[in-house]
N, C-alpha and C positions, 0 to 999 in steps of 0.2 A: 169352290168354286172360283174363279174370278167372270165377273161379265163384261163385256165394255159395251154400251147404250149404242157408243158411236160407231160401232161394225153392226150390230145388225139391221139387216135387211128389212126386214120380215117377212118370212122365205113362208117360213113354218113347216122347216126341214124336223126344229126342235120337236115339236108337238108331233108331227108324223110319226120320229122316231121314239117318241117315248109310244104313240098308239100303237108302231107296227112289235114293240118287242114285248107289251103289255096287255092288252087287248083278246083278251081271247089264251090266258096262258096264264097257269096256273104257277108259281114259286113255294112252293112249300115252305115255311119259315120266315119266308121275308113278304110274300105279300099275294092275295089273291089274284083274280084276273080283274084287269082294268075296262071298266062297262064302256062298250062302244061311242054311248053317249052319256053326259051330263058332268066328266070328270076332261079335268086338264094337268098333269102332273106336272107338267111344261107348261106355263099358261104364256099370250105374248100379248101385252099388254099395246093398245096404239093410242098413241097421244098427239093430237094437232095443238099446232102452239101456233099463238099467233094471231095475224087477221092478211087478211089480201092489205098490199103484193105478198109480204112477206112473212111466209104462213113454215113452221118447222114441221115433219112428221120421226118420231120420235117410236120406237118399238121397244119396249122392254119384256123380255123373257123374263118369268119369274115363276118360282119354283117354291119346294119345300125350303126353310132357309138353313134346316138343321144346326137348329140354334145351340149354343154350349148350357145356352138356362132355360132349356126349351120350358113354353107353356105346358105343351101337350103331356111331357112326362109327369108333371106334377100333379095334370090334372087327372090322371092315366090311372085302373086302380085294378091290383093283383102284379102288377111290372108287364102290363100292356103295352107301353111304349117306352124303348130304351135307347141306348147311347152303346153302340160299339168302341170298341178302344180304335180305329178308325174316326172317331167322330159322326158317322151316318148314325142318323138318328130313323131306326124302324118302326113300324105300328106291325106286334103279332097277328097275324091274322087269325089265332085259334085266342088268344087270350082277350083281345080285343071286341067280338062279338060282344054285338048291343051297347055299347061304350058311345052312344051317340054324343054327349058331352064335349067330345074333343073335338069336332067339329067348331064348337064353337070357342074353343080354350088356344086355338091360333087367330092370332092375330091379322096374320098375312092372312086369311080366310084360304090357306092350300089342303086343308083337310075335307073331303068329299065323304058320303054319305050314300053307301054303298045299300039302295034299301032291301033287296031281292037275299043279301048274306047278312044284313042285317049288322055293316061293317064297317069303319071310318077307316078311308084308303088315303094314303098320299105317295110322293114320289120317293123311290127308294135308292137314288140314283144307280139303279140298276146295281143295287150288292154282289146276287146272284151273278153277274157276270166277270166283275171286279174279283168276286172268291172264287172264279175262274178262272184266273188270269189276266181276262184283260184289264188295256191300263187306262181307260176314259169311260163314262159310259153313253149312249147311243146316243143321246144327244149334242154329247160334245163331238161324238164320232163322224155325224152326220150334217155338221155345222161348215158352210162353206166360205164364210166368212173369219171364222177365228176368230168368232164374240166367243165365244165359249171358254175359256182354260181351266183346266182343269190336272191337278195335280198334289204330291203329297208337301204337306204345310211343312209337316219335320226336315225336308232335306233342306237346304239354301238353296241348292243349286239346279232345281223345279222351277219352269216358267211361273207356275203360279205361287208359290214366294218371292219369285224376282219383283213382279207386279203388287206383294202387296209390300213388300221392303223399300218401295217406289213412295210410300207413302198419298200415294192419291188414289187410295181404297177405299171406298164408306160403305155401309150397311143401307139397304134400300131405304128403310127406317130409320134412322139412330133413336129416334125420343124411345122406340119400344125397349131400344135397350136389355136385347138376347145375346148378345156378342153370338150372332150369326155367321154361317161360316160360307154362306153364298154373299160374297162384297160385288161393288160392282165399281167400274169405272165409267164416269160422264155420264152421271147422274142426270136426266133433265132437269133445270133451277127453272130459272126467267132470265129472258131477254130485255135489252133495250136496245134499236133500230131506229134508224131515218134515215131521210132522204136528204142531203144538202143544195141547196140550190143560192146563189147569187143574186142577188134583187135587184140589180143593177141590168143585168143582160143578161137573167130568167137562164140561167147554162146551170148545166150541173156543174157545184163543188166538187171540185176536186184538189185532194191534198189539205184537204181542213185538219186542223190536229182539234180533235174532240177529247174532253177525259171527263172523266164518271168519278165521283168519288162520295161518299158513305160507308157505313157502317162495316169499317176496315178495309174498304177497298176504294185505292184511287190509279185508277188505269188509263191511260193515253192511247190514242190511235189515229190510222188519216182516212178521210170520205176514199173510195172506189173513184174511175176515172167516172163513174155513175153517181157520183156524190152518195153514196151508202156506207154506213157502215154497221156495227154490231157486238154490243158488249154481251157477252154470251157467262152464264155457270152464275146470276147475283138470287138474292136474297127473294124469298115467297115475302112481300105483303113489309116491304121496305122503303123507306124511301130514300131517294138518292137525286142528286143535284148533278146538270150536266150542263157543261161548256164547250160552246164551239167560239174557234177562234183562226182567224185568217189576214195575212197583210192588207191592212189597207181597209178592211171590216171592219165592224162594231161589235166586240164582242157580244154573244149570243148566251144567254145562262136559263135552263128547263130545270124545273124541280120537278122528277118524275117517282110513281110509288108503284112498286110492282104487286097488287094485285092479279094480277094478272100478267101475262107479258105486253111488252111495249112497243107498236109500234106509232110512232110522234107524227109521220106522216113529211111533207114535205114543211122542212125548217127552211126560213131566211135571212139572210143576210143579208143588210144593209151598213151601206159606206158610210 
């Protein structure tokens, strides 16, 4: 699956679809029923970024990543967690009983403990439906914006294969090194923005050339009719050099560090 964060509107349809399919329904061999509360096999992370008046709100759907190097498989006893030939990782609802260690084995924290059943549980990508001829899991079927793309990675003509072939996808946490099979587009990183003003006229500075450089980045943009600009997708906790240039005005330079998303406020250019 590929999840495009930019397309997610935070409607929670994916979460609700998962609940509708799995709460109160046992699927022998695949999963015991998901409890009505406390478990989110498809979870929506809400992230507010920046500060007033430059605010960004991102929603990131997160589920089991069905990793090739799944830590839950190595932590399981008696083959209680296994990977199917199609890549889906399944927690056996019988063999896994009592194996609470599986909850902490997942660095994504997407394995939940069912206290009543003494059972670790997680997303199955609706494997019971796929085996019955469905083309996509319920979360993908109910996504109204097309943020979730599911398909066969062995088919180079599938939509998911084409997205991955673009070279723009990435794991949500590449530092885990688990070879995740759920990949992402447009993962929120850090941005730098400001409002540029001509100091002599106190007017919004339109068409000012703004360049950001550092850490392998060298990008240029122009301010809009309100004097605003933004650079998105910057690395966390890195220093960048931002340079402002406009005909008839002195060049202005600011060094920023992306410990958080950065709004510089009003930047005044002088002659």
